[in-house]
N, CA, C and O of each residue as an XYZ file, in Angstrom:
304
protein
N      -7.659    -53.705   -125.107
C      -6.385    -53.315   -124.192
C      -5.952    -51.917   -123.945
O      -5.882    -51.428   -125.073
N      -5.688    -51.188   -123.248
C      -5.452    -49.952   -122.798
C      -3.971    -49.582   -122.163
O      -3.750    -50.188   -121.115
N      -2.841    -48.635   -122.637
C      -1.963    -48.102   -122.421
C      -1.857    -47.140   -121.226
O      -2.767    -46.386   -120.883
N      -0.575    -47.245   -120.583
C      -0.533    -46.324   -119.545
C       0.310    -45.281   -120.448
O       1.042    -45.670   -121.359
N       0.102    -43.631   -120.036
C       0.754    -42.644   -120.672
C       1.536    -42.036   -119.478
O       1.258    -41.654   -118.341
N       2.775    -42.132   -120.353
C       4.054    -41.410   -119.264
C       4.738    -40.173   -119.773
O       5.485    -40.346   -120.736
N       4.643    -39.242   -119.410
C       5.376    -38.314   -119.908
C       6.799    -37.978   -118.935
O       7.043    -38.202   -117.749
N       7.641    -37.293   -120.109
C       9.191    -37.150   -119.519
C       9.286    -35.858   -119.049
O       8.800    -35.014   -119.802
N       9.677    -35.538   -118.223
C       9.916    -34.191   -117.280
C       9.959    -32.754   -118.657
O       9.423    -31.646   -118.657
N      10.817    -33.424   -119.654
C      11.147    -32.307   -120.644
C       9.538    -32.094   -121.333
O       9.021    -30.980   -121.409
N       8.966    -33.167   -121.738
C       7.670    -33.435   -122.525
C       6.522    -32.220   -121.705
O       5.834    -31.344   -122.229
N       6.653    -32.563   -120.402
C       5.684    -32.242   -119.460
C       5.886    -30.459   -119.402
O       5.034    -29.597   -119.620
N       7.153    -30.319   -119.074
C       8.115    -28.818   -119.315
C       7.361    -28.164   -120.372
O       6.485    -27.325   -120.163
N       7.759    -28.606   -121.600
C       7.653    -28.219   -123.084
C       5.808    -27.953   -123.134
O       5.303    -27.095   -123.858
N       5.214    -28.626   -122.463
C       3.732    -28.751   -122.539
C       2.959    -27.550   -121.890
O       1.959    -26.985   -122.333
N       3.523    -27.340   -120.955
C       3.402    -26.263   -119.660
C       3.261    -24.774   -120.337
O       2.345    -23.965   -120.193
N       4.553    -24.659   -121.182
C       4.849    -23.421   -121.919
C       3.970    -22.894   -123.076
O       4.024    -21.717   -123.432
N       3.286    -23.666   -123.560
C       2.122    -23.676   -124.733
C       0.972    -22.844   -124.110
O       0.869    -22.815   -122.883
N       0.186    -22.230   -124.823
C      -1.240    -21.400   -124.395
C      -2.178    -22.806   -123.679
O      -1.856    -23.981   -123.850
N      -2.975    -22.494   -123.140
C      -4.072    -23.133   -122.724
C      -4.626    -24.099   -123.888
O      -4.345    -25.297   -123.857
N      -5.503    -23.496   -125.021
C      -5.974    -24.118   -125.735
C      -5.503    -25.497   -126.447
O      -6.087    -26.559   -126.663
N      -3.925    -24.925   -126.775
C      -3.023    -25.849   -127.376
C      -2.780    -27.001   -126.417
O      -2.761    -28.183   -126.758
N      -2.573    -26.485   -125.028
C      -2.337    -27.891   -123.891
C      -3.632    -28.803   -124.112
O      -3.499    -30.024   -124.030
N      -4.771    -28.290   -124.365
C      -6.025    -28.922   -124.106
C      -5.771    -30.001   -125.238
O      -5.636    -31.214   -125.079
N      -5.736    -29.211   -126.522
C      -5.816    -30.201   -127.751
C      -4.863    -31.212   -127.614
O      -5.214    -32.337   -127.971
N      -3.589    -31.040   -127.119
C      -2.579    -32.024   -127.086
C      -2.896    -33.136   -126.032
O      -2.580    -34.323   -126.110
N      -3.557    -32.534   -125.071
C      -4.027    -33.490   -123.770
C      -4.772    -34.465   -124.293
O      -4.651    -35.684   -124.421
N      -5.811    -33.418   -124.649
C      -7.063    -34.829   -125.715
C      -6.684    -35.859   -126.379
O      -7.003    -37.041   -126.255
N      -5.744    -35.166   -127.340
C      -5.163    -36.266   -128.465
C      -4.342    -37.228   -127.967
O      -4.309    -38.363   -128.444
N      -3.508    -36.783   -126.817
C      -2.625    -38.019   -126.274
C      -3.488    -39.246   -125.115
O      -3.128    -40.397   -124.867
N      -4.690    -38.501   -124.580
C      -5.498    -39.310   -124.137
C      -5.898    -40.421   -124.998
O      -6.029    -41.555   -124.536
N      -6.112    -40.127   -126.325
C      -6.707    -41.000   -127.327
C      -5.561    -42.110   -128.028
O      -5.879    -42.992   -128.826
N      -4.141    -41.842   -127.528
C      -3.249    -43.072   -127.115
C      -3.688    -44.194   -126.385
O      -3.483    -45.393   -126.574
N      -4.246    -43.673   -125.626
C      -4.302    -45.034   -124.679
C      -4.637    -46.368   -124.787
O      -4.202    -47.373   -124.224
N      -6.003    -46.081   -126.115
C      -6.485    -47.417   -126.741
C      -5.780    -47.919   -127.951
O      -5.063    -47.213   -128.660
N      -5.990    -48.990   -128.116
C      -5.165    -49.748   -129.502
C      -6.123    -50.560   -130.232
O      -6.966    -51.367   -129.840
N      -5.816    -50.186   -131.298
C      -4.915    -49.151   -132.047
C      -5.413    -47.761   -131.925
O      -6.614    -47.490   -131.940
N      -4.457    -46.876   -131.803
C      -4.992    -45.299   -131.111
C      -5.918    -44.783   -132.544
O      -5.833    -45.162   -133.712
N      -6.662    -43.937   -132.003
C      -7.639    -43.387   -132.426
C      -7.146    -41.979   -132.698
O      -7.608    -41.005   -132.103
N      -6.051    -41.892   -133.752
C      -5.432    -40.503   -133.932
C      -4.494    -41.001   -135.246
O      -4.295    -42.121   -135.719
N      -3.877    -39.293   -135.721
C      -2.940    -39.434   -136.627
C      -1.575    -39.484   -136.163
O      -0.777    -38.561   -136.000
N      -1.396    -41.222   -135.905
C      -0.268    -41.655   -135.580
C       0.563    -42.165   -136.826
O      -0.093    -42.699   -137.720
N       2.189    -42.042   -137.017
C       2.778    -42.956   -138.100
C       3.830    -43.114   -137.303
O       4.184    -42.366   -136.392
N       4.498    -44.458   -137.793
C       5.798    -44.200   -137.633
C       6.717    -43.799   -137.805
O       6.787    -43.424   -138.976
N       8.234    -43.500   -136.870
C       9.384    -42.948   -137.424
C      10.037    -43.787   -137.838
O      10.161    -44.939   -137.423
N      10.759    -43.019   -139.139
C      11.388    -43.995   -140.085
C      13.008    -43.965   -138.944
O      13.215    -43.110   -138.083
N      13.851    -45.021   -139.249
C      15.380    -45.359   -138.292
C      14.665    -45.331   -137.035
O      13.477    -45.553   -136.797
N      15.883    -44.929   -136.074
C      15.547    -44.975   -134.821
C      15.520    -46.786   -134.331
O      15.934    -47.678   -135.072
N      15.096    -46.952   -133.318
C      15.011    -48.071   -132.601
C      14.138    -48.900   -132.692
O      14.147    -50.009   -132.157
N      12.834    -48.194   -133.756
C      11.800    -48.684   -134.230
C      10.423    -49.067   -133.587
O       9.467    -49.707   -134.025
N      10.660    -48.461   -132.415
C       9.337    -48.010   -131.692
C       8.782    -46.850   -131.287
O       7.995    -46.606   -130.373
N       9.528    -45.877   -132.448
C       9.070    -44.389   -131.924
C       8.121    -44.129   -133.365
O       8.350    -44.469   -134.526
N       6.976    -43.386   -132.764
C       5.893    -42.919   -133.325
C       6.038    -41.435   -132.983
O       6.660    -40.868   -132.085
N       5.113    -40.889   -134.187
C       4.718    -39.298   -134.051
C       3.344    -39.324   -133.928
O       2.759    -40.147   -134.632
N       2.520    -38.434   -133.012
C       1.259    -38.056   -133.252
C       1.256    -36.572   -133.634
O       1.969    -35.756   -133.051
N       0.366    -36.232   -134.707
C       0.255    -34.971   -135.226
C      -0.996    -34.059   -134.581
O      -2.115    -34.452   -134.912
N      -0.953    -33.138   -133.888
C      -2.147    -31.998   -133.375
C      -1.670    -30.842   -133.696
O      -0.810    -30.193   -133.099
N      -2.471    -30.481   -135.043
C      -2.526    -29.232   -135.556
C      -1.123    -29.248   -136.173
O      -0.738    -30.075   -136.998
N      -0.301    -28.082   -135.599
C       0.994    -27.812   -136.080
C       1.858    -28.569   -135.328
O       2.953    -28.661   -135.882
N       1.784    -29.153   -134.263
C       2.764    -29.349   -133.371
C       2.721    -31.076   -133.428
O       1.789    -31.656   -133.985
N       3.813    -31.782   -132.802
C       4.371    -33.396   -133.248
C       4.433    -33.782   -132.136
O       5.364    -33.230   -131.549
N       3.838    -34.548   -131.465
C       4.140    -35.282   -130.041
C       4.969    -36.540   -130.727
O       4.583    -37.181   -131.704
N       6.227    -36.749   -129.973
C       6.944    -37.748   -130.491
C       6.538    -38.789   -128.780
O       6.386    -38.326   -127.650
N       6.468    -40.332   -129.264
C       6.300    -41.096   -128.416
C       6.850    -42.086   -128.757
O       7.089    -42.210   -129.958
N       7.300    -43.289   -127.694
C       7.879    -44.759   -127.583
C       6.618    -45.468   -127.256
O       5.776    -45.081   -126.446
N       6.574    -46.673   -128.054
C       5.511    -47.326   -127.830
C       5.992    -48.618   -127.113
O       6.726    -49.219   -127.898
N       5.869    -49.317   -125.882
C       6.456    -50.206   -125.302
C       5.197    -51.325   -125.010
O       4.569    -51.452   -123.959
N       5.029    -52.093   -126.276
C       3.804    -52.864   -125.970
C       3.717    -54.010   -124.944
O       2.601    -54.203   -124.462
N       4.593    -54.692   -124.595
C       4.634    -55.558   -123.632
C       4.767    -54.950   -122.117
O       4.741    -55.633   -121.093
N       4.887    -53.786   -122.170
C       4.583    -53.273   -120.621
C       3.114    -52.550   -120.669
O       2.626    -52.121   -119.624
N       2.431    -52.432   -121.910
C       1.570    -51.538   -122.192
C       1.515    -50.162   -121.788
O       0.582    -49.581   -121.235
N       2.934    -49.598   -122.229
C       3.070    -48.075   -122.011
C       3.433    -47.349   -123.186
O       3.758    -47.912   -124.232
N       3.383    -46.055   -123.030
C       3.671    -45.201   -124.206
C       4.122    -43.786   -123.691
O       3.369    -42.892   -123.307
N       5.677    -43.748   -123.765
C       6.443    -42.568   -123.205
C       6.452    -41.647   -123.954
O       6.842    -41.689   -125.120
N       5.905    -40.443   -123.221
C       5.939    -39.052   -124.573
C       7.438    -38.584   -124.104
O       8.008    -38.747   -123.025
N       7.855    -37.960   -125.281
C       9.508    -37.727   -125.234
C       9.174    -36.062   -125.553
O      10.098    -35.254   -125.650
């Protein structure tokens, strides 16, 4: 099962502010989120709505929402 990855406008803007090597590492890590289960360092965040997760990429954290019935992951 594959998921669609959707970046929020703010997440896309923040990604563009980073240096190119970091951008590439984050894009590659986010691409691995398409598969279920994800092949990455993913943890569910405590509190919130219950569908919030974080992906660790070096010193950076990518927060995303998993909408399984729509097969989508929203990067915020």
